[in-house]
C-alpha positions as CSV (number, residue, x, y, z in Angstrom):
1,M,217.0,-2.6,157.3
2,Q,215.1,-0.1,159.5
3,F,218.3,0.5,161.5
4,A,220.3,1.0,158.3
5,I,217.9,3.7,157.1
6,D,217.5,5.5,160.4
7,E,221.2,5.4,161.5
8,P,222.4,8.3,159.2
9,I,219.7,10.5,160.4
10,S,220.5,9.9,164.0
11,I,224.2,10.4,163.3
12,T,223.5,13.8,161.7
13,A,221.3,14.8,164.5
14,D,224.0,13.9,167.1
15,H,226.7,15.7,165.1
16,S,224.8,18.9,164.9
17,G,224.0,18.8,168.6
18,S,220.3,19.5,168.4
19,K,217.2,18.1,166.8
20,W,215.9,21.5,165.6
21,L,219.0,21.8,163.4
22,S,218.0,18.6,161.6
23,T,214.5,19.9,161.2
24,V,215.8,23.2,159.7
25,D,218.0,21.2,157.3
26,I,215.1,19.1,156.1
27,W,213.0,22.2,155.6
28,L,215.8,23.9,153.6
29,E,216.2,20.8,151.5
30,S,212.6,21.0,150.5
31,E,213.1,24.7,149.6
32,Q,216.4,24.3,147.8
33,E,214.9,25.4,144.4
34,R,213.7,28.7,146.0
35,L,216.8,29.6,148.0
36,P,218.5,31.6,145.2
37,L,215.5,34.0,145.5
38,L,217.0,35.1,148.8
39,I,220.1,36.7,147.1
40,P,218.5,40.1,146.5
41,V,216.8,39.9,149.9
42,A,220.1,39.6,151.6
43,L,221.6,42.4,149.5
44,G,218.6,44.6,150.3
45,L,218.9,43.8,154.0
46,G,222.5,45.1,154.0
47,I,221.4,48.2,152.1
48,S,218.5,48.8,154.4
49,I,220.8,48.7,157.4
50,W,222.9,51.4,155.9
51,Q,219.7,53.4,155.1
52,V,218.3,53.1,158.6
53,F,221.4,53.4,160.7
54,G,223.9,55.2,158.5
55,A,227.4,54.7,157.3
56,E,228.9,55.1,160.8
57,Q,227.9,51.5,161.7
58,G,230.3,49.8,159.3
59,W,232.3,48.1,162.0
60,L,229.2,46.9,163.8
61,V,227.8,45.5,160.6
62,A,231.1,43.8,159.7
63,S,231.3,42.3,163.2
64,A,227.7,41.0,163.0
65,C,228.4,39.4,159.6
66,A,231.6,37.9,160.8
67,G,229.8,36.5,163.9
68,A,227.1,35.0,161.7
69,A,229.8,33.4,159.5
70,L,231.6,32.0,162.4
71,L,228.4,30.6,163.8
72,G,227.8,29.0,160.5
73,L,231.2,27.5,160.4
74,S,230.5,25.9,163.8
75,I,227.6,23.9,162.3
76,G,228.3,20.4,160.9
77,P,229.9,20.1,157.5
78,S,226.9,18.5,155.8
79,S,224.4,21.1,157.0
80,R,222.6,23.2,154.4
81,L,222.0,25.8,157.1
82,K,225.8,26.3,157.3
83,G,226.0,27.3,153.6
84,L,223.0,29.6,154.0
85,M,224.5,31.4,156.9
86,L,227.9,31.9,155.2
87,I,226.4,33.1,151.9
88,G,223.8,35.2,153.7
89,A,226.4,37.0,155.9
90,F,228.6,37.6,152.8
91,L,225.6,39.1,150.8
92,V,224.4,41.3,153.7
93,G,228.0,42.7,154.0
94,M,228.2,43.1,150.2
95,G,224.9,45.1,150.2
96,Y,226.1,47.4,153.0
97,G,229.5,47.8,151.2
98,A,227.8,48.5,147.9
99,I,225.7,51.4,149.2
100,T,228.7,52.7,151.2
101,L,230.9,52.7,148.1
102,K,228.2,54.3,146.0
103,S,227.8,57.1,148.5
104,W,231.6,57.6,148.7
105,L,232.0,57.7,145.0
106,Y,229.0,59.8,143.9
107,G,228.1,61.7,147.1
108,A,228.3,65.4,146.5
109,S,229.1,67.7,149.4
110,A,226.3,70.2,149.7
111,L,226.6,74.0,149.6
112,E,226.7,75.3,153.2
113,R,224.9,78.6,152.8
114,P,223.0,80.6,150.1
115,W,225.3,82.0,147.4
116,I,224.8,84.7,144.8
117,G,227.3,85.5,142.1
118,T,228.3,85.1,138.4
119,L,229.5,81.7,137.1
120,H,230.5,80.0,134.0
121,G,230.1,76.3,133.4
122,R,229.3,73.6,130.9
123,V,225.8,72.4,130.5
124,E,225.5,68.7,131.0
125,S,221.8,68.1,130.5
126,I,218.6,70.1,129.8
127,E,215.1,69.4,130.9
128,D,212.0,71.4,129.7
129,V,209.6,71.8,132.6
130,S,206.8,73.6,130.7
131,A,204.2,73.0,133.5
132,R,206.1,75.5,135.6
133,D,207.3,77.6,132.7
134,I,210.9,76.9,133.4
135,V,213.9,75.1,131.9
136,R,216.2,73.1,134.1
137,Y,220.0,72.9,133.5
138,R,222.5,70.6,135.1
139,I,225.8,72.4,135.0
140,Y,229.4,71.5,135.7
141,V,231.2,74.5,137.2
142,G,234.5,72.9,137.9
143,Q,236.8,73.4,140.9
144,H,235.2,76.6,142.3
145,P,236.6,77.6,145.8
146,E,233.1,78.1,147.3
147,L,230.8,75.8,145.2
148,P,230.4,72.1,144.5
149,P,231.4,70.9,141.0
150,I,227.9,70.2,139.8
151,I,224.8,72.4,140.3
152,R,221.2,72.2,139.1
153,V,219.5,75.5,138.2
154,N,216.2,76.7,136.8
155,I,215.7,79.6,134.4
156,D,212.5,81.2,133.2
157,K,211.5,79.8,129.9
158,Q,211.5,83.2,128.1
159,L,215.1,83.7,129.1
160,A,216.3,80.2,128.0
161,S,218.0,80.5,124.6
162,P,217.2,77.7,122.2
163,E,220.9,77.8,121.1
164,I,222.0,76.4,124.5
165,N,222.6,72.7,124.1
166,P,224.3,70.0,126.2
167,G,228.0,70.8,126.0
168,S,227.5,74.6,125.7
169,V,229.7,76.7,128.0
170,I,227.6,79.6,129.4
171,K,228.0,82.5,131.8
172,F,225.2,83.5,134.1
173,K,224.3,85.2,137.4
174,V,222.7,82.8,139.8
175,R,221.3,82.4,143.3
176,L,222.2,79.0,144.8
177,M,220.9,77.1,147.8
178,P,221.8,73.8,149.5
179,P,219.6,70.9,148.2
180,P,216.5,71.0,150.4
181,G,215.9,68.1,152.7
182,P,212.6,67.0,154.1
183,A,210.3,69.8,155.2
184,L,208.6,67.6,157.7
185,P,209.3,64.2,159.3
186,G,208.4,61.5,156.7
187,S,208.2,63.9,153.7
188,Y,210.3,63.7,150.5
189,D,214.0,64.1,150.8
190,F,215.4,65.8,147.7
191,A,218.8,66.1,149.4
192,R,219.2,62.3,149.2
193,T,218.4,62.3,145.5
194,A,220.9,65.2,144.9
195,W,223.6,63.4,147.0
196,F,223.6,60.3,144.8
197,G,223.1,62.3,141.7
198,G,226.2,64.3,142.3
199,I,224.3,67.6,142.7
200,G,225.7,69.9,145.4
201,A,223.5,73.0,145.0
202,T,220.2,74.1,143.4
203,G,219.1,77.6,142.5
204,R,217.7,80.0,139.9
205,I,219.4,81.9,137.1
206,L,219.0,85.7,137.5
207,G,218.8,87.5,134.1
208,P,220.0,86.5,130.7
209,V,222.6,83.9,129.9
210,R,225.6,84.5,127.7
211,I,226.9,81.6,125.5
212,L,230.7,81.5,125.7
213,S,231.2,78.5,123.3
214,P,228.9,76.0,121.5
215,P,229.2,72.3,122.2
216,L,232.5,70.9,121.0
217,D,231.1,67.4,120.4
218,R,228.0,65.3,120.7
219,Q,228.9,64.2,124.2
220,D,225.2,63.9,125.3
221,F,223.5,62.5,122.2
222,W,220.8,60.7,124.1
223,N,219.7,63.8,126.1
224,S,219.6,65.9,122.9
225,A,217.6,63.1,121.1
226,R,215.2,62.8,124.0
227,N,214.5,66.5,124.1
228,A,214.1,66.6,120.3
229,L,211.6,63.7,120.3
230,S,209.7,65.2,123.2
231,T,209.4,68.5,121.4
232,R,208.3,66.7,118.2
233,I,205.6,64.7,120.0
234,Q,204.2,67.8,121.8
235,V,204.1,69.8,118.6
236,A,202.3,67.0,116.8
237,M,199.8,66.2,119.5
238,G,199.1,69.7,120.9
239,A,199.4,71.3,124.3
240,E,196.6,69.3,126.0
241,T,197.7,65.8,125.2
242,G,201.3,66.3,124.0
243,P,203.0,66.4,127.5
244,V,201.4,63.1,128.5
245,G,202.2,61.6,125.1
246,S,205.9,62.7,125.6
247,A,206.0,61.1,129.1
248,L,204.5,57.9,127.8
249,L,207.1,57.4,125.0
250,V,210.3,59.1,126.2
251,G,209.7,59.7,129.9
252,T,209.9,63.6,130.0
253,R,207.3,64.5,132.6
254,G,208.1,68.2,133.3
255,S,205.5,69.6,130.9
256,I,202.5,67.7,132.3
257,D,199.8,70.0,133.8
258,E,199.7,69.6,137.6
259,A,195.9,68.9,137.6
260,D,196.4,66.1,135.1
261,A,199.4,64.7,137.1
262,E,197.4,64.8,140.3
263,A,194.4,63.0,138.7
264,L,196.7,60.3,137.4
265,R,198.3,59.8,140.8
266,N,195.0,59.7,142.7
267,S,193.5,57.2,140.1
268,G,196.4,54.8,140.5
269,M,197.6,55.5,136.9
270,A,200.8,57.5,137.7
271,H,202.9,54.5,136.6
272,L,202.0,55.4,133.0
273,L,204.1,58.5,133.3
274,S,207.3,56.6,134.3
275,V,208.9,54.6,131.5
276,S,209.1,51.1,133.0
277,G,207.8,47.6,132.4
278,L,204.7,48.5,130.5
279,H,206.5,50.8,128.0
280,V,209.5,48.5,127.5
281,T,207.2,45.5,127.1
282,A,205.2,47.4,124.4
283,V,208.4,48.4,122.5
284,V,210.2,45.2,122.8
285,G,207.2,43.0,122.3
286,G,206.2,45.0,119.2
287,T,209.7,44.7,117.8
288,F,209.9,41.0,118.4
289,I,206.6,40.3,116.7
290,L,207.3,42.6,113.8
291,V,210.8,41.2,113.1
292,A,209.5,37.6,113.5
293,S,206.7,38.3,111.1
294,L,209.0,39.9,108.5
295,L,211.5,37.0,108.7
296,A,208.7,34.5,108.4
297,L,207.7,36.1,105.0
298,W,211.1,35.1,103.6
299,P,211.1,31.2,103.5
300,W,214.8,31.0,102.3
301,L,216.0,33.0,105.3
302,A,213.5,31.4,107.8
303,L,214.8,27.9,106.9
304,R,218.5,28.9,107.5
305,V,218.2,31.3,110.4
306,S,216.6,30.8,113.8
307,V,213.7,33.2,113.6
308,P,213.2,33.4,117.4
309,L,216.9,34.0,118.0
310,A,217.1,36.7,115.3
311,S,213.9,38.4,116.6
312,A,215.2,38.3,120.2
313,A,218.5,39.9,119.1
314,C,216.8,42.7,117.3
315,A,214.4,43.2,120.2
316,A,217.3,43.2,122.7
317,T,219.1,45.9,120.7
318,I,215.9,48.0,120.6
319,A,215.5,47.5,124.4
320,I,219.0,48.8,125.1
321,L,218.6,51.8,122.8
322,Y,215.2,52.7,124.2
323,T,216.6,52.6,127.7
324,L,219.4,55.0,126.8
325,L,216.9,57.2,125.0
326,T,214.6,57.6,128.0
327,G,217.4,58.5,130.4
328,A,218.3,55.1,131.8
329,E,216.3,55.6,135.0
330,V,216.1,52.8,137.5
331,P,212.6,51.6,136.5
332,T,213.6,51.5,132.9
333,V,216.9,49.7,133.6
334,R,215.0,47.2,135.7
335,A,212.5,46.7,132.9
336,C,215.3,46.4,130.3
337,I,217.1,43.8,132.3
338,A,213.9,41.8,132.7
339,A,213.2,42.1,129.0
340,L,216.7,40.9,128.0
341,L,216.3,37.9,130.3
342,I,212.9,37.1,128.9
343,L,214.3,37.3,125.3
344,V,217.1,35.0,126.3
345,A,214.6,32.6,127.8
346,L,212.5,32.7,124.6
347,A,215.5,32.1,122.4
348,M,216.4,29.1,124.5
349,G,212.9,27.8,124.8
350,R,212.7,28.2,128.5
351,D,210.0,29.7,130.8
352,A,210.1,33.4,130.1
353,L,208.5,34.7,133.3
354,S,209.6,33.5,136.7
355,L,210.6,34.7,140.1
356,R,214.2,33.7,139.4
357,L,214.2,36.2,136.5
358,L,212.8,38.9,138.8
359,A,215.5,38.1,141.4
360,A,218.2,38.3,138.8
361,G,217.0,41.8,137.8
362,A,216.7,42.9,141.4
363,T,220.3,41.7,142.1
364,F,221.7,43.6,139.2
365,V,219.9,46.8,140.2
366,L,220.9,46.5,143.8
367,L,224.6,46.0,143.0
368,F,224.9,49.0,140.7
369,W,222.1,51.3,141.9
370,S,222.0,50.4,145.6
371,E,220.3,53.7,146.5
372,A,217.3,52.8,144.5
373,L,216.1,50.3,147.2
374,A,214.8,53.1,149.4
375,G,212.9,54.8,146.6
376,P,209.3,54.1,145.8
377,S,210.0,53.3,142.1
378,F,212.1,50.2,142.9
379,Q,209.7,48.9,145.5
380,L,206.5,49.5,143.5
381,S,207.8,48.1,140.2
382,F,209.3,44.9,141.7
383,A,206.3,44.3,143.9
384,A,203.9,44.7,141.0
385,V,205.8,42.3,138.8
386,G,206.3,39.8,141.6
387,T,202.6,39.9,142.3
388,I,201.7,39.1,138.7
389,I,204.1,36.2,138.6
390,I,203.0,34.6,141.9
391,L,199.3,35.1,141.0
392,H,199.6,33.6,137.5
393,D,201.8,30.8,138.7
394,S,199.2,29.5,141.1
395,A,197.3,26.4,140.1
396,W,193.8,27.8,140.3
397,M,194.8,30.9,138.3
398,R,196.4,28.8,135.6
399,Y,193.3,26.7,135.5
400,W,191.1,29.8,135.2
401,M,193.2,31.4,132.4
402,Q,193.9,28.3,130.3
403,R,192.4,28.0,126.8
404,R,189.2,26.0,126.5
405,E,186.4,25.4,124.1
406,E,184.0,28.2,124.7
407,G,182.3,31.1,123.0
408,L,183.9,34.5,122.3
409,F,181.8,36.3,124.9
410,S,182.7,33.8,127.6
411,R,186.4,33.9,126.8
412,M,186.4,37.7,126.8
413,A,184.5,37.8,130.2
414,R,186.9,35.3,131.7
415,Q,190.0,37.3,130.5
416,L,188.5,40.5,131.7
417,F,187.8,38.9,135.2
418,G,191.4,37.7,135.2
419,L,192.7,41.2,134.4
420,L,190.5,42.7,137.1
421,L,191.7,40.2,139.7
422,T,195.3,40.8,138.7
423,G,194.8,44.6,139.1
424,L,193.1,44.1,142.5
425,A,196.0,42.0,143.7
426,I,198.5,44.5,142.6
427,E,196.6,47.4,144.3
428,L,196.5,45.4,147.5
429,V,200.2,44.8,147.5
430,L,201.2,48.3,146.4
431,A,198.9,50.2,148.7
432,P,201.2,49.9,151.8
433,I,204.2,51.0,149.8
434,A,202.4,54.1,148.4
435,L,201.0,55.0,151.8
436,F,204.5,54.7,153.4
437,H,206.2,57.0,150.8
438,F,203.4,59.4,149.7
439,H,200.9,59.1,152.6
440,K,198.1,58.4,150.1
441,S,197.0,55.7,147.7
442,G,194.4,55.4,145.0
443,L,191.7,52.9,145.8
444,Y,190.2,52.5,142.4
445,G,193.4,51.9,140.4
446,A,192.5,48.4,139.4
447,F,189.3,49.5,137.7
448,A,191.0,52.5,136.0
449,N,193.9,50.5,134.7
450,I,191.7,47.9,133.1
451,A,190.9,50.6,130.5
452,A,194.1,52.6,130.7
453,I,196.7,49.8,130.2
454,P,195.2,48.4,127.0
455,L,194.7,51.9,125.6
456,T,198.3,52.7,126.3
457,T,199.8,49.4,125.1
458,F,197.7,48.7,122.0
459,L,196.6,52.1,120.8
460,V,198.5,55.1,122.0
461,M,202.2,53.9,121.9
462,P,201.8,52.0,118.6
463,A,200.2,55.1,117.1
464,Q,203.0,57.3,118.4
465,L,205.7,55.1,117.0
466,L,203.9,54.9,113.6
467,G,203.5,58.7,113.6
468,L,207.2,59.2,114.2
469,L,208.1,56.7,111.5
470,A,205.7,58.2,109.0
471,D,206.9,61.7,109.7
472,F,210.5,60.5,109.2
473,L,209.6,59.2,105.8
474,W,207.5,62.2,104.7
475,S,206.7,65.3,106.8
476,G,203.0,65.4,107.7
477,L,202.4,61.8,106.8
478,G,202.0,60.8,110.4
479,T,199.0,63.2,111.1
480,P,196.4,60.4,111.2
481,F,198.5,58.4,113.7
482,W,199.0,61.4,115.9
483,W,195.2,62.0,115.8
484,V,194.6,58.4,117.0
485,A,197.2,58.8,119.8
486,K,195.6,62.1,120.8
487,Q,192.2,60.5,121.2
488,G,193.6,57.7,123.3
489,I,195.3,60.1,125.7
490,T,192.2,62.2,125.9
491,A,190.3,59.0,127.0
492,I,193.0,58.2,129.6
493,L,192.9,61.7,131.1
494,W,189.1,61.5,131.2
495,I,189.2,58.2,133.1
496,A,191.9,59.6,135.5
497,H,189.8,62.7,136.3
498,L,186.6,60.7,136.6
499,V,188.1,58.1,139.0
500,S,190.1,60.6,141.1
501,A,186.9,62.7,141.6
502,A,184.9,59.7,142.9
503,P,184.0,59.6,146.6
504,G,186.7,57.8,148.6
505,A,189.1,57.5,145.6
506,V,192.1,58.3,147.7
507,A,193.2,56.7,151.0
508,L,195.3,58.9,153.3
509,L,197.5,57.8,156.2
510,P,199.9,59.7,158.4
511,E,203.6,58.8,158.8
512,M,203.9,55.1,159.8
513,P,206.7,53.5,161.8
514,V,209.6,52.3,159.7
515,W,209.9,49.1,161.7
516,A,206.3,48.2,160.9
517,F,206.8,48.8,157.2
518,G,210.0,46.8,157.2
519,T,208.4,43.9,159.1
520,A,205.4,43.9,156.7
521,M,207.7,43.8,153.6
522,L,209.9,41.0,155.0
523,S,206.9,39.0,155.9
524,G,205.4,39.4,152.5
525,L,208.7,38.4,150.9
526,A,208.8,35.2,153.1
527,I,205.3,34.3,151.9
528,A,206.2,35.0,148.3
529,I,209.5,33.2,148.2
530,F,209.0,30.0,150.2
531,G,206.7,27.2,149.1
532,S,206.1,25.1,152.1
533,R,203.2,25.5,154.6
534,W,205.7,27.0,157.1
535,R,205.7,30.3,155.2
536,W,202.2,31.1,156.5
537,L,203.8,31.6,159.9
538,A,204.8,35.0,158.5
539,L,201.2,36.1,158.5
540,G,201.5,36.7,162.3
541,P,204.2,39.4,162.0
542,M,202.6,40.8,158.9
543,L,199.2,41.2,160.7
544,F,200.9,42.8,163.7
545,A,202.9,45.2,161.5
546,S,199.7,46.1,159.4
547,I,197.8,47.0,162.6
548,A,200.7,49.2,163.6
549,M,200.8,50.9,160.2
550,L,197.0,51.5,160.1
551,S,196.9,52.7,163.7
552,A,199.7,55.2,163.2
553,P,198.7,58.4,165.1
554,R,198.0,61.6,163.3
555,P,200.1,64.5,164.5
556,D,198.4,67.4,166.3
557,M,200.6,70.0,164.8
558,L,203.2,70.2,162.0
559,L,206.0,72.8,161.8
560,T,208.3,73.2,158.8
561,G,212.0,73.5,159.4
562,D,212.1,77.2,158.6
563,G,209.5,77.9,161.3
564,Q,207.3,79.7,158.7
565,H,204.5,77.3,158.3
566,L,202.5,75.8,161.1
567,A,199.6,73.4,160.5
568,V,197.2,72.6,163.4
569,I,194.9,69.5,163.2
570,Y,191.8,69.9,165.3
571,G,188.2,68.7,165.5
572,D,187.3,65.8,163.2
573,G,190.4,66.0,161.0
574,Q,190.3,69.7,160.0
575,L,193.5,71.6,159.1
576,A,194.3,75.2,160.0
577,L,197.4,77.1,158.8
578,L,199.2,79.9,160.6
579,R,199.9,81.5,157.2
580,P,196.9,80.7,154.9
581,R,198.6,82.2,151.9
582,A,201.2,79.5,151.8
583,G,202.0,78.2,148.3
584,E,200.4,75.2,146.8
585,Y,203.4,72.9,147.3
586,T,203.6,73.8,151.0
587,R,199.9,73.2,151.5
588,S,200.0,69.8,149.7
589,I,203.0,68.7,151.9
590,L,201.2,69.7,155.1
591,G,198.0,68.1,154.0
592,E,199.5,64.8,152.9
593,T,201.7,64.5,156.1
594,A,198.6,65.2,158.2
595,A,196.6,62.7,156.1
596,I,193.9,65.3,155.4
597,G,192.5,65.8,152.0
598,E,190.2,68.8,152.6
599,E,191.2,72.3,151.9
600,A,193.0,74.0,154.8
601,M,191.5,77.0,156.5
602,A,193.2,80.0,158.3
603,L,194.2,79.5,161.9
604,D,192.5,82.8,162.5
605,D,189.1,81.1,161.9
606,M,189.8,78.1,164.2
607,P,187.3,78.1,167.1
608,G,189.0,79.4,170.2
609,A,192.0,80.9,168.5
610,V,192.9,84.5,169.2
611,C,194.9,86.1,166.4
612,N,196.4,89.4,165.4
613,P,199.0,90.3,162.7
614,D,201.8,89.3,165.1
615,G,200.6,85.7,165.8
616,C,197.9,83.4,167.3
617,A,197.2,82.0,170.7
618,F,195.1,78.9,171.0
619,A,194.6,75.8,173.1
620,L,194.3,72.1,172.2
621,Q,192.9,69.4,174.6
622,K,195.0,66.3,174.2
623,G,196.1,63.6,176.6
624,G,193.9,64.8,179.4
625,R,195.3,68.3,179.5
626,H,195.0,71.6,177.8
627,W,198.0,72.6,175.8
628,H,198.3,76.4,175.4
629,I,200.2,77.4,172.3
630,L,201.6,80.7,171.1
631,A,202.6,81.0,167.4
632,L,204.3,84.1,166.2
633,R,204.3,85.1,162.5
634,S,205.3,88.7,162.0
635,G,208.7,90.1,161.6
636,Y,208.2,93.1,163.9
637,M,209.8,93.4,167.3
638,I,207.6,92.6,170.3
639,P,208.2,94.4,173.7
640,S,210.3,92.0,175.7
641,M,208.1,92.2,178.9
642,E,205.0,91.4,176.9
643,L,206.7,88.5,175.1
644,A,208.0,87.1,178.4
645,A,204.6,87.3,180.0
646,A,203.0,85.6,177.0
647,C,205.6,82.8,177.0
648,R,205.0,82.1,180.7
649,R,201.3,81.6,180.0
650,S,202.1,79.1,177.2
651,D,203.2,75.5,177.1
652,I,204.6,75.8,173.6
653,V,205.9,78.9,171.8
654,I,206.6,78.7,168.0
655,S,208.6,81.3,166.0
656,S,210.7,81.5,162.9
657,R,212.9,84.0,164.7
658,R,215.3,83.6,167.6
659,L,213.5,84.4,170.8
660,P,215.2,86.0,173.8
661,W,216.2,84.0,176.9
662,S,213.5,85.6,178.8
663,C,210.9,83.7,176.8
664,K,210.4,80.6,178.9
665,P,207.3,78.4,178.1
666,H,206.4,75.5,180.2
667,W,207.3,72.7,177.7
668,L,209.0,73.8,174.5
669,K,210.4,76.9,172.7
670,A,210.5,76.0,169.0
671,D,212.3,79.0,167.6
672,A,215.0,79.4,165.0
673,A,217.7,78.3,167.4
674,L,216.0,74.9,168.0
675,L,214.7,74.4,164.4
676,E,218.3,74.9,163.1
677,R,219.3,71.7,164.9
678,S,216.0,69.8,164.6
679,G,214.4,70.6,161.3
680,G,210.7,70.2,160.8
681,L,208.7,69.0,163.8
682,A,205.6,66.8,164.2
683,F,203.8,67.3,167.6
684,Y,202.0,64.3,169.2
685,L,200.5,66.1,172.2
686,A,198.5,63.1,173.5
687,E,201.8,61.3,174.1
688,A,203.8,64.5,174.9
689,R,206.1,63.5,172.1
690,I,207.9,65.3,169.2
691,S,209.2,63.8,166.0
692,S,211.9,65.7,164.1
693,V,213.6,65.6,160.7
694,A,217.0,65.5,162.5
695,E,215.9,62.5,164.5
696,E,215.2,60.6,161.3
697,N,217.9,61.9,159.0
698,A,220.9,63.1,161.0
699,H,222.8,59.9,160.5
700,H,222.9,60.4,156.7
701,P,225.9,62.2,155.2
702,W,223.7,64.5,153.0
703,S,221.5,65.7,156.0
704,A,221.8,69.3,157.0
705,Y,221.5,68.1,160.6
706,A,224.3,65.6,160.4
707,P,226.8,66.3,163.3
708,H,229.7,67.3,161.0
709,R,227.4,69.8,159.2
710,L,226.2,71.3,162.5
711,Q,229.7,71.6,163.7
712,A,230.9,73.3,160.5
713,R,228.1,75.8,160.8
714,A,228.9,76.5,164.4
715,E,232.6,77.1,163.6
716,R,231.8,79.3,160.7
717,R,229.5,81.5,162.8
718,A,232.0,81.7,165.6
719,K,234.6,83.0,163.1
720,E,232.2,85.5,161.7
721,K,231.3,86.7,165.2
722,A,234.9,87.0,166.2
723,A,235.6,89.0,163.0
724,R,232.7,91.4,163.8
725,E,233.8,91.9,167.4
726,A,237.5,92.5,166.5
727,P,238.6,96.1,166.8
728,P,239.0,97.9,163.4
729,L,242.5,98.4,162.0
730,S,243.8,101.9,162.3
731,K,244.4,103.8,159.1
732,N,247.1,105.9,160.7
733,V,250.7,105.1,160.5
734,V,252.2,104.1,163.8
735,P,254.6,106.9,164.9
736,K,258.2,106.1,165.0
737,P,260.1,106.6,168.2
738,Q,262.6,109.4,168.3
739,W,265.3,107.6,170.3
């Protein structure tokens, strides 16, 4: 009998050719219920390969996937590893193909150079950005010989006519620029967002706008409705709380004061400004409870119609309409998909919250919005929901949160502790993602959200919905509800400012290695997905990657791609700027990339720096040597002999202009000629190393430093130079010969 039991195992082992394969199959058999969770992981891996290495590696990826599939086919027919390798290779290739197709279909070729002129086009959408006192139009200009089909332009609010609506055809004078890429290595890349959004140029309208024709139809009903609701909410709630109230309900964030937005980000409450799971849950959950309660009041109908099914159908309809109303952004779509799946589960009497549901939502988003994977919104939202599910699925958490015979105070204390623990777990998981994308993360978000989330879910949003409904029935009837919502948002902003001003509220970290972040995320997914004790082996790579992320070196100097702004980090983390009058946006980008929260000072005041209106000369001791740096900042000509002598005394020379060939520093000449090919630079002098924007982004089709873009600019300049050097045409008539 013992032989009869052991014989099949030995036959399988011999057929596979190795004992380890049998061990892997046994392990996969124990994890078979969790293997479907790997579907979005495989899709995301293919998308990540495209993001890191670019679209030019298609044949290499296809070959790797084919090789993995052939290797899988060589495994025995009864092996579970064979199916995993075949399906995995197919899904990785599908992910790579999905993002490649999306880029090919929606990618908008960017404008090559600044352009000024008069245009006419059809307004596709309108966004009110009151915080900057502008209005933003997305305009279709058609097949223009010099411009991309779709542009995005800003106009001063006092020049924006209220008669302009989506669908209006307008005529205007505009100054256009290519969509800006990252100013520094690791900073935000708007060119990527514009590429997948179909936007080929951005700019500003100069002067008044002439309306050629009104909208011919209601082609953008949802945009008009969203703007109308936003205006109604802001009028009802006032200038102080109205912009935040509008963002909470319909997702329009352009009117929020920058100080309030910064406080919400630093306190870990910025997720309230993006319509996502919290908002969709409040709307859908409220609809489900309301419809179920109303149907239960009618016994005749309740006995003949399934109340959960009817309530779920109504809530699903509201979820879809609300998603369209708020602009159908990726977080909202993800939350809507999750809500629909939960409603289906509730109607069928199944478990309404599980990792399989989350995986289904992630798979749907990755197939249709593949570019979302690289964005912080996708990563933060799915990581937060996954953390909640895993934590509350654990045996000890279920035991802690289960109902029991106890007093009201004890039950509330236990629930409050569970909420705090959930918030801390979410903050712990989301902190690396926030640090990777934004170089900073709020440390007290769990404590702030304990008060902010209940206020938003149970007070502010219900009061806003009741206010809109009451005003719809009778103008002014919703005033009491708007007052309640206003008090709730005032409390939320007070909490945000209080928490963000607390000592150590924000953790700052310089740019971290991409490989370390990817390793940490994959290790975390392995721990979250698998259920056997072998998953804890992933703690080793996660710990190694975390150490690499936390020990990422801070750059010694930062230089923007236009050569205008130089930031020097010296002493114990102090920041000095070559141009101290730089704008607030530039200062924030330099400070966040350098991971320094203190206010920057002028380079003129840095100890040891010698400055005049033309530039600054200073030295930094890094890596066992003194680096002598010369940074030029004026637009005036400098005598060539003096400049050449200054360059010979320097290791690095920095300038926003092209410097002559006679300027020969010992190590690097970072002038306009170099920056045009490299983009913004980060200097790590201790390692004698430079990181550039081109090094990180040149493989992307939207990058200004992509080889085809650089070649096109070089050819255009060669033609312009040849045209300038060509002899002028004579205005005289060529004399005719007399013979």
